[in-house]
All heavy atoms as a GROMACS GRO file, in nm:
protein
  572
    1MET      N    1  -7.319  -4.783   4.675
    1MET     CA    2  -7.284  -4.737   4.807
    1MET      C    3  -7.406  -4.759   4.897
    1MET      O    4  -7.517  -4.725   4.860
    1MET     CB    5  -7.246  -4.590   4.802
    1MET     CG    6  -7.203  -4.534   4.934
    1MET     SD    7  -7.142  -4.365   4.917
    1MET     CE    8  -6.975  -4.399   4.870
    2ALA      N    9  -7.386  -4.815   5.012
    2ALA     CA   10  -7.498  -4.842   5.104
    2ALA      C   11  -7.468  -4.780   5.240
    2ALA      O   12  -7.354  -4.778   5.285
    2ALA     CB   13  -7.520  -4.991   5.118
    3ARG      N   14  -7.571  -4.730   5.304
    3ARG     CA   15  -7.560  -4.670   5.437
    3ARG      C   16  -7.685  -4.700   5.517
    3ARG      O   17  -7.791  -4.722   5.461
    3ARG     CB   18  -7.549  -4.518   5.432
    3ARG     CG   19  -7.444  -4.463   5.349
    3ARG     CD   20  -7.454  -4.313   5.356
    3ARG     NE   21  -7.397  -4.262   5.233
    3ARG     CZ   22  -7.362  -4.139   5.216
    3ARG    NH1   23  -7.384  -4.052   5.309
    3ARG    NH2   24  -7.309  -4.101   5.105
    4TYR      N   25  -7.667  -4.695   5.646
    4TYR     CA   26  -7.783  -4.701   5.735
    4TYR      C   27  -7.816  -4.560   5.779
    4TYR      O   28  -7.729  -4.488   5.827
    4TYR     CB   29  -7.754  -4.788   5.858
    4TYR     CG   30  -7.778  -4.934   5.833
    4TYR    CD1   31  -7.672  -5.020   5.811
    4TYR    CD2   32  -7.907  -4.985   5.830
    4TYR    CE1   33  -7.694  -5.154   5.788
    4TYR    CE2   34  -7.930  -5.119   5.806
    4TYR     CZ   35  -7.822  -5.202   5.786
    4TYR     OH   36  -7.846  -5.335   5.762
    5ARG      N   37  -7.940  -4.520   5.763
    5ARG     CA   38  -7.987  -4.389   5.809
    5ARG      C   39  -8.110  -4.412   5.893
    5ARG      O   40  -8.211  -4.462   5.842
    5ARG     CB   41  -8.021  -4.298   5.691
    5ARG     CG   42  -7.904  -4.256   5.611
    5ARG     CD   43  -7.946  -4.159   5.503
    5ARG     NE   44  -7.832  -4.126   5.419
    5ARG     CZ   45  -7.840  -4.081   5.297
    5ARG    NH1   46  -7.958  -4.066   5.241
    5ARG    NH2   47  -7.733  -4.052   5.230
    6ASN      N   48  -8.101  -4.377   6.019
    6ASN     CA   49  -8.213  -4.396   6.112
    6ASN      C   50  -8.266  -4.539   6.108
    6ASN      O   51  -8.386  -4.564   6.108
    6ASN     CB   52  -8.326  -4.298   6.083
    6ASN     CG   53  -8.281  -4.154   6.094
    6ASN    OD1   54  -8.197  -4.122   6.180
    6ASN    ND2   55  -8.334  -4.068   6.009
    7GLY      N   56  -8.173  -4.635   6.100
    7GLY     CA   57  -8.212  -4.775   6.102
    7GLY      C   58  -8.264  -4.828   5.970
    7GLY      O   59  -8.309  -4.942   5.963
    8VAL      N   60  -8.260  -4.749   5.864
    8VAL     CA   61  -8.309  -4.791   5.733
    8VAL      C   62  -8.190  -4.800   5.638
    8VAL      O   63  -8.111  -4.707   5.628
    8VAL     CB   64  -8.413  -4.691   5.679
    8VAL    CG1   65  -8.459  -4.730   5.540
    8VAL    CG2   66  -8.530  -4.679   5.774
    9LEU      N   67  -8.181  -4.913   5.568
    9LEU     CA   68  -8.075  -4.930   5.471
    9LEU      C   69  -8.105  -4.848   5.347
    9LEU      O   70  -8.212  -4.859   5.288
    9LEU     CB   71  -8.061  -5.078   5.433
    9LEU     CG   72  -7.956  -5.110   5.327
    9LEU    CD1   73  -7.817  -5.073   5.376
    9LEU    CD2   74  -7.963  -5.256   5.290
   10SER      N   75  -8.012  -4.765   5.309
   10SER     CA   76  -8.025  -4.683   5.188
   10SER      C   77  -7.914  -4.725   5.092
   10SER      O   78  -7.796  -4.710   5.123
   10SER     CB   79  -8.012  -4.535   5.225
   10SER     OG   80  -8.006  -4.456   5.110
   11ALA      N   81  -7.952  -4.778   4.978
   11ALA     CA   82  -7.853  -4.825   4.881
   11ALA      C   83  -7.864  -4.742   4.753
   11ALA      O   84  -7.973  -4.724   4.700
   11ALA     CB   85  -7.876  -4.972   4.851
   12ARG      N   86  -7.752  -4.693   4.710
   12ARG     CA   87  -7.744  -4.617   4.584
   12ARG      C   88  -7.620  -4.661   4.509
   12ARG      O   89  -7.527  -4.713   4.567
   12ARG     CB   90  -7.734  -4.468   4.612
   12ARG     CG   91  -7.857  -4.411   4.674
   12ARG     CD   92  -7.851  -4.267   4.706
   12ARG     NE   93  -7.748  -4.187   4.642
   12ARG     CZ   94  -7.748  -4.057   4.640
   12ARG    NH1   95  -7.846  -3.992   4.698
   12ARG    NH2   96  -7.653  -3.989   4.584
   13GLY      N   97  -7.621  -4.638   4.383
   13GLY     CA   98  -7.503  -4.668   4.304
   13GLY      C   99  -7.394  -4.567   4.331
   13GLY      O  100  -7.418  -4.459   4.384
   14ILE      N  101  -7.274  -4.601   4.295
   14ILE     CA  102  -7.161  -4.509   4.310
   14ILE      C  103  -7.169  -4.406   4.198
   14ILE      O  104  -7.179  -4.444   4.081
   14ILE     CB  105  -7.028  -4.584   4.304
   14ILE    CG1  106  -7.017  -4.681   4.421
   14ILE    CG2  107  -6.911  -4.487   4.304
   14ILE    CD1  108  -6.894  -4.767   4.416
   15PRO      N  109  -7.166  -4.278   4.233
   15PRO     CA  110  -7.168  -4.175   4.128
   15PRO      C  111  -7.043  -4.188   4.039
   15PRO      O  112  -6.939  -4.232   4.086
   15PRO     CB  113  -7.166  -4.043   4.205
   15PRO     CG  114  -7.200  -4.077   4.344
   15PRO     CD  115  -7.165  -4.219   4.365
   16PRO      N  116  -7.053  -4.150   3.914
   16PRO     CA  117  -6.939  -4.160   3.823
   16PRO      C  118  -6.814  -4.089   3.875
   16PRO      O  119  -6.703  -4.136   3.855
   16PRO     CB  120  -6.989  -4.096   3.694
   16PRO     CG  121  -7.137  -4.102   3.702
   16PRO     CD  122  -7.172  -4.098   3.847
   17GLU      N  123  -6.832  -3.977   3.942
   17GLU     CA  124  -6.717  -3.902   3.992
   17GLU      C  125  -6.642  -3.980   4.099
   17GLU      O  126  -6.520  -3.980   4.104
   17GLU     CB  127  -6.762  -3.767   4.050
   17GLU     CG  128  -6.823  -3.674   3.948
   17GLU     CD  129  -6.971  -3.702   3.924
   17GLU    OE1  130  -7.030  -3.785   3.997
   17GLU    OE2  131  -7.026  -3.643   3.830
   18MET      N  132  -6.717  -4.049   4.186
   18MET     CA  133  -6.654  -4.129   4.291
   18MET      C  134  -6.582  -4.249   4.230
   18MET      O  135  -6.473  -4.285   4.272
   18MET     CB  136  -6.758  -4.176   4.392
   18MET     CG  137  -6.823  -4.063   4.470
   18MET     SD  138  -6.708  -3.980   4.579
   18MET     CE  139  -6.691  -4.103   4.706
   19LEU      N  140  -6.641  -4.310   4.130
   19LEU     CA  141  -6.578  -4.422   4.061
   19LEU      C  142  -6.450  -4.376   3.992
   19LEU      O  143  -6.347  -4.444   3.998
   19LEU     CB  144  -6.674  -4.484   3.960
   19LEU     CG  145  -6.620  -4.601   3.879
   19LEU    CD1  146  -6.577  -4.716   3.969
   19LEU    CD2  147  -6.726  -4.647   3.779
   20ALA      N  148  -6.456  -4.259   3.930
   20ALA     CA  149  -6.338  -4.205   3.863
   20ALA      C  150  -6.225  -4.182   3.962
   20ALA      O  151  -6.109  -4.213   3.934
   20ALA     CB  152  -6.373  -4.074   3.792
   21ARG      N  153  -6.256  -4.129   4.078
   21ARG     CA  154  -6.153  -4.106   4.180
   21ARG      C  155  -6.097  -4.238   4.233
   21ARG      O  156  -5.978  -4.251   4.258
   21ARG     CB  157  -6.206  -4.021   4.296
   21ARG     CG  158  -6.220  -3.876   4.262
   21ARG     CD  159  -6.085  -3.818   4.228
   21ARG     NE  160  -6.101  -3.680   4.185
   21ARG     CZ  161  -6.010  -3.614   4.118
   21ARG    NH1  162  -5.898  -3.671   4.084
   21ARG    NH2  163  -6.032  -3.491   4.083
   22ALA      N  164  -6.182  -4.338   4.249
   22ALA     CA  165  -6.134  -4.468   4.297
   22ALA      C  166  -6.039  -4.530   4.195
   22ALA      O  167  -5.935  -4.586   4.231
   22ALA     CB  168  -6.253  -4.560   4.323
   23LEU      N  169  -6.073  -4.519   4.067
   23LEU     CA  170  -5.985  -4.570   3.963
   23LEU      C  171  -5.856  -4.490   3.956
   23LEU      O  172  -5.748  -4.546   3.930
   23LEU     CB  173  -6.057  -4.568   3.827
   23LEU     CG  174  -6.173  -4.665   3.814
   23LEU    CD1  175  -6.247  -4.640   3.683
   23LEU    CD2  176  -6.127  -4.808   3.825
   24ASP      N  177  -5.865  -4.361   3.980
   24ASP     CA  178  -5.749  -4.274   3.983
   24ASP      C  179  -5.651  -4.319   4.091
   24ASP      O  180  -5.532  -4.333   4.068
   24ASP     CB  181  -5.795  -4.130   4.008
   24ASP     CG  182  -5.682  -4.030   4.006
   24ASP    OD1  183  -5.589  -4.048   3.926
   24ASP    OD2  184  -5.688  -3.934   4.084
   25VAL      N  185  -5.703  -4.347   4.209
   25VAL     CA  186  -5.618  -4.392   4.320
   25VAL      C  187  -5.556  -4.527   4.287
   25VAL      O  188  -5.438  -4.550   4.313
   25VAL     CB  189  -5.701  -4.398   4.450
   25VAL    CG1  190  -5.625  -4.470   4.560
   25VAL    CG2  191  -5.738  -4.257   4.495
   26ALA      N  192  -5.633  -4.616   4.228
   26ALA     CA  193  -5.580  -4.748   4.192
   26ALA      C  194  -5.469  -4.734   4.088
   26ALA      O  195  -5.367  -4.804   4.095
   26ALA     CB  196  -5.692  -4.836   4.139
   27CYS      N  197  -5.489  -4.645   3.994
   27CYS     CA  198  -5.388  -4.623   3.890
   27CYS      C  199  -5.260  -4.566   3.951
   27CYS      O  200  -5.150  -4.614   3.922
   27CYS     CB  201  -5.444  -4.528   3.785
   27CYS     SG  202  -5.339  -4.506   3.642
   28LEU      N  203  -5.274  -4.467   4.036
   28LEU     CA  204  -5.156  -4.409   4.102
   28LEU      C  205  -5.085  -4.511   4.190
   28LEU      O  206  -4.962  -4.517   4.194
   28LEU     CB  207  -5.198  -4.290   4.189
   28LEU     CG  208  -5.227  -4.161   4.117
   28LEU    CD1  209  -5.288  -4.060   4.212
   28LEU    CD2  210  -5.101  -4.105   4.056
   29GLY      N  211  -5.164  -4.593   4.258
   29GLY     CA  212  -5.106  -4.692   4.348
   29GLY      C  213  -5.033  -4.804   4.276
   29GLY      O  214  -4.949  -4.871   4.336
   30SER      N  215  -5.063  -4.824   4.149
   30SER     CA  216  -4.998  -4.934   4.077
   30SER      C  217  -4.889  -4.887   3.981
   30SER      O  218  -4.805  -4.967   3.941
   30SER     CB  219  -5.102  -5.015   4.002
   30SER     OG  220  -5.166  -4.935   3.905
   31ALA      N  221  -4.884  -4.760   3.947
   31ALA     CA  222  -4.787  -4.711   3.850
   31ALA      C  223  -4.643  -4.730   3.900
   31ALA      O  224  -4.557  -4.779   3.825
   31ALA     CB  225  -4.812  -4.564   3.818
   32ARG      N  226  -4.617  -4.695   4.021
   32ARG     CA  227  -4.479  -4.705   4.072
   32ARG      C  228  -4.433  -4.851   4.086
   32ARG      O  229  -4.324  -4.885   4.040
   32ARG     CB  230  -4.464  -4.629   4.203
   32ARG     CG  231  -4.318  -4.629   4.248
   32ARG     CD  232  -4.288  -4.526   4.347
   32ARG     NE  233  -4.284  -4.396   4.281
   32ARG     CZ  234  -4.268  -4.283   4.345
   32ARG    NH1  235  -4.256  -4.282   4.474
   32ARG    NH2  236  -4.263  -4.170   4.280
   33PRO      N  237  -4.515  -4.939   4.148
   33PRO     CA  238  -4.469  -5.079   4.156
   33PRO      C  239  -4.449  -5.144   4.019
   33PRO      O  240  -4.357  -5.224   4.002
   33PRO     CB  241  -4.580  -5.150   4.234
   33PRO     CG  242  -4.648  -5.043   4.311
   33PRO     CD  243  -4.635  -4.919   4.228
   34LEU      N  244  -4.534  -5.110   3.922
   34LEU     CA  245  -4.515  -5.166   3.787
   34LEU      C  246  -4.384  -5.119   3.726
   34LEU      O  247  -4.310  -5.198   3.667
   34LEU     CB  248  -4.631  -5.126   3.696
   34LEU     CG  249  -4.760  -5.203   3.716
   34LEU    CD1  250  -4.871  -5.140   3.633
   34LEU    CD2  251  -4.742  -5.348   3.678
   35GLY      N  252  -4.355  -4.991   3.741
   35GLY     CA  253  -4.229  -4.938   3.690
   35GLY      C  254  -4.109  -4.998   3.760
   35GLY      O  255  -4.009  -5.034   3.697
   36MET      N  256  -4.118  -5.013   3.891
   36MET     CA  257  -4.008  -5.071   3.968
   36MET      C  258  -3.987  -5.217   3.930
   36MET      O  259  -3.873  -5.264   3.922
   36MET     CB  260  -4.036  -5.059   4.117
   36MET     CG  261  -4.038  -4.918   4.169
   36MET     SD  262  -3.878  -4.840   4.164
   36MET     CE  263  -3.808  -4.909   4.310
   37SER      N  264  -4.095  -5.289   3.905
   37SER     CA  265  -4.083  -5.430   3.865
   37SER      C  266  -4.007  -5.442   3.734
   37SER      O  267  -3.921  -5.529   3.719
   37SER     CB  268  -4.221  -5.493   3.849
   37SER     OG  269  -4.289  -5.494   3.972
   38GLY      N  270  -4.040  -5.355   3.641
   38GLY     CA  271  -3.968  -5.356   3.514
   38GLY      C  272  -3.820  -5.328   3.531
   38GLY      O  273  -3.736  -5.391   3.468
   39LEU      N  274  -3.788  -5.235   3.619
   39LEU     CA  275  -3.647  -5.204   3.646
   39LEU      C  276  -3.576  -5.324   3.707
   39LEU      O  277  -3.462  -5.356   3.670
   39LEU     CB  278  -3.636  -5.083   3.739
   39LEU     CG  279  -3.662  -4.947   3.675
   39LEU    CD1  280  -3.675  -4.839   3.783
   39LEU    CD2  281  -3.548  -4.913   3.581
   40MET      N  282  -3.641  -5.389   3.801
   40MET     CA  283  -3.577  -5.503   3.868
   40MET      C  284  -3.560  -5.620   3.772
   40MET      O  285  -3.457  -5.688   3.773
   40MET     CB  286  -3.660  -5.545   3.990
   40MET     CG  287  -3.652  -5.442   4.100
   40MET     SD  288  -3.750  -5.469   4.249
   40MET     CE  289  -3.814  -5.628   4.239
   41LEU      N  290  -3.659  -5.646   3.688
   41LEU     CA  291  -3.652  -5.760   3.596
   41LEU      C  292  -3.548  -5.741   3.486
   41LEU      O  293  -3.499  -5.838   3.429
   41LEU     CB  294  -3.789  -5.788   3.535
   41LEU     CG  295  -3.894  -5.842   3.632
   41LEU    CD1  296  -4.031  -5.844   3.566
   41LEU    CD2  297  -3.855  -5.983   3.677
   42THR      N  298  -3.516  -5.616   3.456
   42THR     CA  299  -3.420  -5.588   3.348
   42THR      C  300  -3.287  -5.536   3.400
   42THR      O  301  -3.206  -5.485   3.324
   42THR     CB  302  -3.478  -5.486   3.248
   42THR    OG1  303  -3.501  -5.364   3.317
   42THR    CG2  304  -3.606  -5.538   3.185
   43GLN      N  305  -3.266  -5.550   3.530
   43GLN     CA  306  -3.144  -5.500   3.595
   43GLN      C  307  -3.120  -5.352   3.568
   43GLN      O  308  -3.007  -5.308   3.546
   43GLN     CB  309  -3.020  -5.584   3.554
   43GLN     CG  310  -3.016  -5.723   3.610
   43GLN     CD  311  -3.100  -5.821   3.532
   43GLN    OE1  312  -3.110  -5.811   3.410
   43GLN    NE2  313  -3.162  -5.914   3.602
   44GLY      N  314  -3.227  -5.276   3.566
   44GLY     CA  315  -3.218  -5.131   3.553
   44GLY      C  316  -3.185  -5.080   3.414
   44GLY      O  317  -3.116  -4.980   3.400
   45SER      N  318  -3.236  -5.147   3.312
   45SER     CA  319  -3.206  -5.103   3.175
   45SER      C  320  -3.262  -4.964   3.150
   45SER      O  321  -3.355  -4.918   3.216
   45SER     CB  322  -3.265  -5.202   3.073
   45SER     OG  323  -3.406  -5.189   3.069
   46ASP      N  324  -3.204  -4.898   3.050
   46ASP     CA  325  -3.250  -4.763   3.014
   46ASP      C  326  -3.395  -4.766   2.966
   46ASP      O  327  -3.472  -4.675   2.997
   46ASP     CB  328  -3.161  -4.702   2.908
   46ASP     CG  329  -3.027  -4.656   2.963
   46ASP    OD1  330  -3.018  -4.628   3.085
   46ASP    OD2  331  -2.930  -4.649   2.884
   47GLU      N  332  -3.432  -4.868   2.890
   47GLU     CA  333  -3.570  -4.878   2.842
   47GLU      C  334  -3.667  -4.890   2.958
   47GLU      O  335  -3.772  -4.826   2.958
   47GLU     CB  336  -3.586  -4.999   2.750
   47GLU     CG  337  -3.528  -4.980   2.612
   47GLU     CD  338  -3.549  -5.104   2.526
   47GLU    OE1  339  -3.615  -5.199   2.570
   47GLU    OE2  340  -3.498  -5.103   2.413
   48ALA      N  341  -3.632  -4.972   3.056
   48ALA     CA  342  -3.719  -4.989   3.173
   48ALA      C  343  -3.726  -4.860   3.253
   48ALA      O  344  -3.833  -4.825   3.305
   48ALA     CB  345  -3.670  -5.104   3.260
   49ARG      N  346  -3.617  -4.788   3.264
   49ARG     CA  347  -3.616  -4.661   3.337
   49ARG      C  348  -3.706  -4.560   3.267
   49ARG      O  349  -3.785  -4.491   3.331
   49ARG     CB  350  -3.473  -4.609   3.349
   49ARG     CG  351  -3.462  -4.484   3.434
   49ARG     CD  352  -3.319  -4.442   3.459
   49ARG     NE  353  -3.253  -4.545   3.541
   49ARG     CZ  354  -3.142  -4.610   3.504
   49ARG    NH1  355  -3.084  -4.585   3.389
   49ARG    NH2  356  -3.090  -4.701   3.583
   50GLN      N  357  -3.696  -4.553   3.136
   50GLN     CA  358  -3.780  -4.460   3.060
   50GLN      C  359  -3.928  -4.499   3.072
   50GLN      O  360  -4.014  -4.412   3.085
   50GLN     CB  361  -3.738  -4.457   2.914
   50GLN     CG  362  -3.605  -4.390   2.892
   50GLN     CD  363  -3.558  -4.405   2.749
   50GLN    OE1  364  -3.622  -4.470   2.666
   50GLN    NE2  365  -3.443  -4.344   2.718
   51PHE      N  366  -3.956  -4.630   3.068
   51PHE     CA  367  -4.094  -4.676   3.084
   51PHE      C  368  -4.148  -4.637   3.221
   51PHE      O  369  -4.260  -4.586   3.233
   51PHE     CB  370  -4.101  -4.828   3.066
   51PHE     CG  371  -4.235  -4.886   3.099
   51PHE    CD1  372  -4.341  -4.875   3.010
   51PHE    CD2  373  -4.257  -4.949   3.220
   51PHE    CE1  374  -4.465  -4.928   3.041
   51PHE    CE2  375  -4.381  -5.002   3.252
   51PHE     CZ  376  -4.484  -4.991   3.162
   52ALA      N  377  -4.069  -4.661   3.326
   52ALA     CA  378  -4.114  -4.630   3.463
   52ALA      C  379  -4.141  -4.481   3.480
   52ALA      O  380  -4.244  -4.442   3.535
   52ALA     CB  381  -4.009  -4.677   3.564
   53LEU      N  382  -4.050  -4.399   3.431
   53LEU     CA  383  -4.069  -4.254   3.444
   53LEU      C  384  -4.187  -4.207   3.360
   53LEU      O  385  -4.267  -4.124   3.404
   53LEU     CB  386  -3.942  -4.180   3.406
   53LEU     CG  387  -3.824  -4.197   3.500
   53LEU    CD1  388  -3.699  -4.131   3.442
   53LEU    CD2  389  -3.856  -4.143   3.638
   54GLY      N  390  -4.201  -4.260   3.239
   54GLY     CA  391  -4.313  -4.221   3.152
   54GLY      C  392  -4.447  -4.264   3.209
   54GLY      O  393  -4.545  -4.190   3.203
   55LEU      N  394  -4.450  -4.384   3.267
   55LEU     CA  395  -4.574  -4.433   3.327
   55LEU      C  396  -4.618  -4.343   3.442
   55LEU      O  397  -4.734  -4.304   3.453
   55LEU     CB  398  -4.554  -4.577   3.375
   55LEU     CG  399  -4.674  -4.647   3.435
   55LEU    CD1  400  -4.786  -4.658   3.332
   55LEU    CD2  401  -4.632  -4.784   3.485
   56GLU      N  402  -4.522  -4.308   3.526
   56GLU     CA  403  -4.556  -4.221   3.639
   56GLU      C  404  -4.598  -4.081   3.592
   56GLU      O  405  -4.694  -4.024   3.644
   56GLU     CB  406  -4.438  -4.211   3.735
   56GLU     CG  407  -4.478  -4.163   3.871
   56GLU     CD  408  -4.372  -4.190   3.975
   56GLU    OE1  409  -4.301  -4.292   3.966
   56GLU    OE2  410  -4.361  -4.108   4.066
   57GLU      N  411  -4.530  -4.028   3.492
   57GLU     CA  412  -4.567  -3.896   3.438
   57GLU      C  413  -4.709  -3.898   3.382
   57GLU      O  414  -4.788  -3.807   3.407
   57GLU     CB  415  -4.470  -3.855   3.327
   57GLU     CG  416  -4.341  -3.797   3.375
   57GLU     CD  417  -4.251  -3.762   3.257
   57GLU    OE1  418  -4.302  -3.742   3.145
   57GLU    OE2  419  -4.129  -3.754   3.279
   58ARG      N  420  -4.740  -4.000   3.302
   58ARG     CA  421  -4.874  -4.008   3.243
   58ARG      C  422  -4.981  -4.026   3.350
   58ARG      O  423  -5.090  -3.970   3.340
   58ARG     CB  424  -4.879  -4.120   3.139
   58ARG     CG  425  -4.804  -4.084   3.012
   58ARG     CD  426  -4.825  -4.187   2.903
   58ARG     NE  427  -4.770  -4.317   2.934
   58ARG     CZ  428  -4.644  -4.354   2.912
   58ARG    NH1  429  -4.559  -4.268   2.859
   58ARG    NH2  430  -4.603  -4.476   2.941
   59THR      N  431  -4.950  -4.104   3.452
   59THR     CA  432  -5.045  -4.124   3.560
   59THR      C  433  -5.072  -3.994   3.633
   59THR      O  434  -5.186  -3.959   3.662
   59THR     CB  435  -4.992  -4.229   3.659
   59THR    OG1  436  -4.966  -4.350   3.589
   59THR    CG2  437  -5.091  -4.256   3.770
   60LEU      N  438  -4.967  -3.920   3.662
   60LEU     CA  439  -4.984  -3.792   3.732
   60LEU      C  440  -5.054  -3.688   3.644
   60LEU      O  441  -5.130  -3.606   3.695
   60LEU     CB  442  -4.849  -3.740   3.780
   60LEU     CG  443  -4.787  -3.820   3.895
   60LEU    CD1  444  -4.644  -3.774   3.921
   60LEU    CD2  445  -4.871  -3.810   4.020
   61SER      N  446  -5.031  -3.693   3.513
   61SER     CA  447  -5.097  -3.594   3.426
   61SER      C  448  -5.247  -3.616   3.424
   61SER      O  449  -5.324  -3.521   3.417
   61SER     CB  450  -5.040  -3.600   3.284
   61SER     OG  451  -5.082  -3.716   3.218
   62VAL      N  452  -5.292  -3.741   3.429
   62VAL     CA  453  -5.435  -3.769   3.434
   62VAL      C  454  -5.492  -3.722   3.567
   62VAL      O  455  -5.600  -3.666   3.574
   62VAL     CB  456  -5.462  -3.920   3.413
   62VAL    CG1  457  -5.606  -3.955   3.442
   62VAL    CG2  458  -5.425  -3.959   3.272
   63ARG      N  459  -5.418  -3.743   3.673
   63ARG     CA  460  -5.465  -3.707   3.807
   63ARG      C  461  -5.483  -3.556   3.822
   63ARG      O  462  -5.569  -3.510   3.894
   63ARG     CB  463  -5.366  -3.756   3.912
   63ARG     CG  464  -5.417  -3.733   4.051
   63ARG     CD  465  -5.314  -3.779   4.152
   63ARG     NE  466  -5.368  -3.780   4.284
   63ARG     CZ  467  -5.380  -3.673   4.360
   63ARG    NH1  468  -5.345  -3.555   4.315
   63ARG    NH2  469  -5.429  -3.682   4.481
   64ASP      N  470  -5.402  -3.478   3.752
   64ASP     CA  471  -5.408  -3.333   3.766
   64ASP      C  472  -5.526  -3.270   3.692
   64ASP      O  473  -5.553  -3.153   3.709
   64ASP     CB  474  -5.278  -3.269   3.716
   64ASP     CG  475  -5.161  -3.301   3.808
   64ASP    OD1  476  -5.186  -3.331   3.928
   64ASP    OD2  477  -5.046  -3.295   3.762
   65LYS      N  478  -5.595  -3.347   3.610
   65LYS     CA  479  -5.711  -3.292   3.539
   65LYS      C  480  -5.826  -3.278   3.637
   65LYS      O  481  -5.852  -3.367   3.717
   65LYS     CB  482  -5.750  -3.384   3.423
   65LYS     CG  483  -5.647  -3.384   3.313
   65LYS     CD  484  -5.690  -3.468   3.199
   65LYS     CE  485  -5.581  -3.465   3.093
   65LYS     NZ  486  -5.614  -3.548   2.980
   66PRO      N  487  -5.898  -3.166   3.631
   66PRO     CA  488  -6.008  -3.146   3.726
   66PRO      C  489  -6.126  -3.238   3.699
   66PRO      O  490  -6.153  -3.273   3.584
   66PRO     CB  491  -6.048  -3.000   3.703
   66PRO     CG  492  -6.002  -2.969   3.566
   66PRO     CD  493  -5.881  -3.055   3.540
   67VAL      N  494  -6.189  -3.280   3.805
   67VAL     CA  495  -6.311  -3.361   3.795
   67VAL      C  496  -6.424  -3.278   3.854
   67VAL      O  497  -6.412  -3.227   3.965
   67VAL     CB  498  -6.296  -3.493   3.874
   67VAL    CG1  499  -6.427  -3.568   3.878
   67VAL    CG2  500  -6.187  -3.577   3.814
   68SER      N  501  -6.532  -3.263   3.779
   68SER     CA  502  -6.644  -3.187   3.831
   68SER      C  503  -6.735  -3.281   3.908
   68SER      O  504  -6.772  -3.387   3.859
   68SER     CB  505  -6.721  -3.121   3.718
   68SER     OG  506  -6.779  -3.218   3.636
   69CYS      N  507  -6.766  -3.245   4.029
   69CYS     CA  508  -6.856  -3.326   4.112
   69CYS      C  509  -6.998  -3.275   4.096
   69CYS      O  510  -7.022  -3.156   4.093
   69CYS     CB  511  -6.815  -3.317   4.258
   69CYS     SG  512  -6.659  -3.400   4.290
   70THR      N  513  -7.089  -3.367   4.085
   70THR     CA  514  -7.230  -3.329   4.075
   70THR      C  515  -7.309  -3.415   4.172
   70THR      O  516  -7.263  -3.516   4.219
   70THR     CB  517  -7.285  -3.352   3.933
   70THR    OG1  518  -7.268  -3.490   3.900
   70THR    CG2  519  -7.213  -3.264   3.833
   71GLY      N  520  -7.429  -3.374   4.198
   71GLY     CA  521  -7.516  -3.453   4.284
   71GLY      C  522  -7.480  -3.442   4.429
   71GLY      O  523  -7.434  -3.339   4.477
   72TRP      N  524  -7.496  -3.553   4.502
   72TRP     CA  525  -7.481  -3.550   4.646
   72TRP      C  526  -7.337  -3.537   4.691
   72TRP      O  527  -7.310  -3.517   4.808
   72TRP     CB  528  -7.546  -3.674   4.707
   72TRP     CG  529  -7.482  -3.802   4.666
   72TRP    CD1  530  -7.510  -3.875   4.554
   72TRP    CD2  531  -7.381  -3.870   4.735
   72TRP    NE1  532  -7.431  -3.985   4.550
   72TRP    CE2  533  -7.351  -3.986   4.660
   72TRP    CE3  534  -7.311  -3.847   4.853
   72TRP    CZ2  535  -7.253  -4.077   4.699
   72TRP    CZ3  536  -7.214  -3.938   4.892
   72TRP    CH2  537  -7.187  -4.051   4.816
   73THR      N  538  -7.238  -3.546   4.600
   73THR     CA  539  -7.098  -3.533   4.640
   73THR      C  540  -7.055  -3.387   4.653
   73THR      O  541  -6.949  -3.359   4.705
   73THR     CB  542  -7.005  -3.603   4.540
   73THR    OG1  543  -7.028  -3.548   4.410
   73THR    CG2  544  -7.031  -3.753   4.539
   74ASP      N  545  -7.137  -3.296   4.601
   74ASP     CA  546  -7.103  -3.153   4.612
   74ASP      C  547  -7.109  -3.107   4.757
   74ASP      O  548  -7.197  -3.144   4.831
   74ASP     CB  549  -7.199  -3.067   4.532
   74ASP     CG  550  -7.167  -3.070   4.384
   74ASP    OD1  551  -7.059  -3.116   4.347
   74ASP    OD2  552  -7.252  -3.025   4.307
   75SER      N  553  -7.012  -3.025   4.792
   75SER     CA  554  -7.020  -2.962   4.925
   75SER      C  555  -7.057  -2.818   4.905
   75SER      O  556  -7.004  -2.750   4.817
   75SER     CB  557  -6.886  -2.973   4.997
   75SER     OG  558  -6.785  -2.910   4.922
   76PRO      N  559  -7.152  -2.767   4.981
   76PRO     CA  560  -7.195  -2.628   4.962
   76PRO      C  561  -7.083  -2.532   4.998
   76PRO      O  562  -7.021  -2.545   5.104
   76PRO     CB  563  -7.313  -2.613   5.055
   76PRO     CG  564  -7.302  -2.723   5.153
   76PRO     CD  565  -7.222  -2.832   5.090
   77THR      N  566  -7.052  -2.440   4.909
   77THR     CA  567  -6.951  -2.338   4.936
   77THR      C  568  -7.003  -2.202   4.900
   77THR      O  569  -7.093  -2.187   4.825
   77THR     CB  570  -6.822  -2.365   4.857
   77THR    OG1  571  -6.853  -2.380   4.719
   77THR    CG2  572  -6.753  -2.490   4.910
   0.00000   0.00000   0.00000
């Protein structure tokens, strides 16, 4: 991650928590289209329907697990 602060470039790596959230969003964003593609390619077969629903369930179950933020991503509360 890079930013300009007072005209100085500050470059740091992405913290693991931010990377995890980015991957989480990518996973959620692709689960539904993948499931829908399977349904369309198989004319809505029961196997494809079960796969699509299972994929979305598993994706959401991972998303619901808490992620602990550390370092500069913490907001003071």
